C-alpha positions as CSV (number, residue, x, y, z in Angstrom):
1,X,4.5,69.3,-59.3
2,X,6.7,66.9,-57.4
3,X,5.8,63.2,-56.6
4,X,6.5,61.6,-53.6
5,X,8.8,58.2,-53.8
6,X,10.4,55.4,-52.0
7,X,13.7,57.6,-52.1
8,X,12.5,60.8,-51.8
9,X,10.6,63.4,-54.0
10,X,11.0,63.0,-58.0
11,X,9.6,65.5,-60.5
12,X,6.8,64.5,-62.4
13,X,9.0,65.1,-65.6
14,X,11.5,62.6,-64.9
15,X,8.4,60.0,-63.8
16,X,6.8,60.8,-67.5
17,X,9.8,60.4,-69.2
18,X,11.0,57.0,-67.7
19,X,7.1,55.6,-68.5
20,X,7.7,56.8,-72.1
21,X,11.2,55.2,-72.1
22,X,9.7,51.9,-70.7
23,X,6.4,51.9,-73.3
24,X,8.6,52.8,-76.6
25,X,9.0,49.2,-77.5
26,X,5.9,48.3,-77.3
27,X,4.6,51.1,-79.2
28,X,7.5,50.4,-82.0
29,X,6.6,46.9,-82.0
30,X,2.9,47.8,-83.1
31,X,3.5,51.0,-85.4
32,X,0.5,51.4,-87.7
33,X,1.1,50.3,-91.1
34,X,2.0,52.8,-93.9
35,X,-1.1,54.8,-95.1
36,X,0.6,53.7,-98.7
37,X,0.2,50.0,-99.8
38,X,3.1,47.7,-99.6
39,X,5.1,46.7,-102.7
40,X,6.1,43.3,-103.2
41,X,9.9,41.9,-103.2
42,X,9.9,41.8,-106.9
43,X,8.8,45.8,-107.3
44,X,11.6,46.7,-104.9
45,X,14.4,47.4,-107.7
46,X,12.2,49.6,-109.7
47,X,11.2,51.7,-106.5
48,X,15.7,52.3,-106.1
49,X,15.9,55.8,-103.8
50,X,12.0,55.7,-102.7
51,X,10.6,55.4,-99.1
52,X,8.1,52.8,-99.2
53,X,7.1,49.5,-97.6
54,X,8.1,46.0,-98.9
55,X,5.6,43.0,-98.1
56,X,6.9,39.6,-98.6
57,X,7.7,36.2,-97.1
58,X,11.2,35.5,-95.2
59,X,13.1,32.6,-96.7
60,X,16.2,33.1,-95.3
61,X,17.6,35.0,-92.1
62,X,21.5,35.1,-91.8
63,X,23.9,37.1,-89.8
64,X,27.4,38.3,-91.3
65,X,30.0,38.4,-87.8
66,X,31.4,41.5,-89.7
67,X,28.8,43.0,-91.0
68,X,25.1,42.5,-89.5
69,X,22.4,40.4,-90.2
70,X,20.0,39.8,-93.3
71,X,16.5,38.7,-93.8
72,X,16.1,37.3,-97.1
73,X,12.4,37.8,-99.3
74,X,10.5,35.6,-101.7
75,X,14.2,33.7,-102.4
76,X,17.4,33.2,-100.8
77,X,21.2,32.7,-101.8
78,X,23.3,35.2,-103.5
79,X,21.2,37.3,-105.4
80,X,17.6,37.5,-103.2
81,X,14.7,39.7,-104.8
82,X,14.9,41.9,-102.1
83,X,16.8,41.8,-98.3
84,X,16.5,43.7,-95.3
85,X,19.7,44.9,-93.7
86,X,20.2,45.1,-89.8
87,X,24.1,46.4,-89.6
88,X,26.2,45.1,-86.9
89,X,24.9,46.2,-83.5
90,X,21.5,47.3,-83.8
91,X,20.3,43.3,-83.8
92,X,19.5,43.1,-80.2
93,X,16.2,45.5,-80.9
94,X,14.7,43.2,-83.4
95,X,13.1,39.7,-83.1
96,X,15.0,36.7,-83.3
97,X,15.6,36.2,-86.9
98,X,15.3,32.7,-86.8
99,X,11.4,32.7,-85.9
100,X,11.4,35.0,-88.7
101,X,11.8,32.4,-91.6
102,X,8.3,31.6,-93.3
103,X,6.5,34.6,-91.6
104,X,5.1,37.5,-93.9
105,X,6.5,40.8,-92.9
106,X,6.7,44.5,-94.1
107,X,10.0,46.7,-94.2
108,X,9.9,50.2,-94.3
109,X,12.5,52.1,-95.4
110,X,14.7,53.8,-98.4
111,X,15.6,51.1,-101.1
112,X,19.4,51.0,-102.0
113,X,21.4,48.7,-103.9
114,X,24.1,46.7,-102.4
115,X,26.1,44.0,-103.9
116,X,23.7,43.8,-106.9
117,X,20.4,43.7,-105.3
118,X,17.6,46.0,-103.6
119,X,18.0,46.1,-99.5
120,X,16.3,48.2,-96.8
121,X,18.7,48.8,-94.2
122,X,17.0,48.7,-90.9
123,X,18.2,50.6,-87.6
124,X,14.8,50.8,-85.8
125,X,12.3,48.0,-84.7
126,X,9.6,50.2,-85.9
127,X,10.7,49.5,-89.6
128,X,9.5,46.2,-89.2
129,X,6.2,44.8,-88.9
130,X,5.2,40.9,-88.8
131,X,2.0,40.5,-90.8
132,X,1.5,36.9,-90.1
């Protein structure tokens, strides 16, 4: 099946593919919540290596020019209870960090320990959900 377009004939597959690509950011932003209840930021360390959802309030959001960006949950400073980490180059697909301060969010991913505190590395916008 082919569809007649302004610039000639375009196979329907390509039109469907283009629509799917265009809708992907909207679908990622409204990703359904995990069926497993989220854990609190202070429970993250005990769940190291597990794929979980962590819910908390973003207290600090900052960028490191060399490494990427961080969202510190429920505390701030050099050793937060928990942090979301976005590697450099992936920030464009996420909402403005400054706007996330004070908001309750959920991060989904595998908990790792980095520099002594638990983190989830975020490489896809679907890993972040703004609760309120």
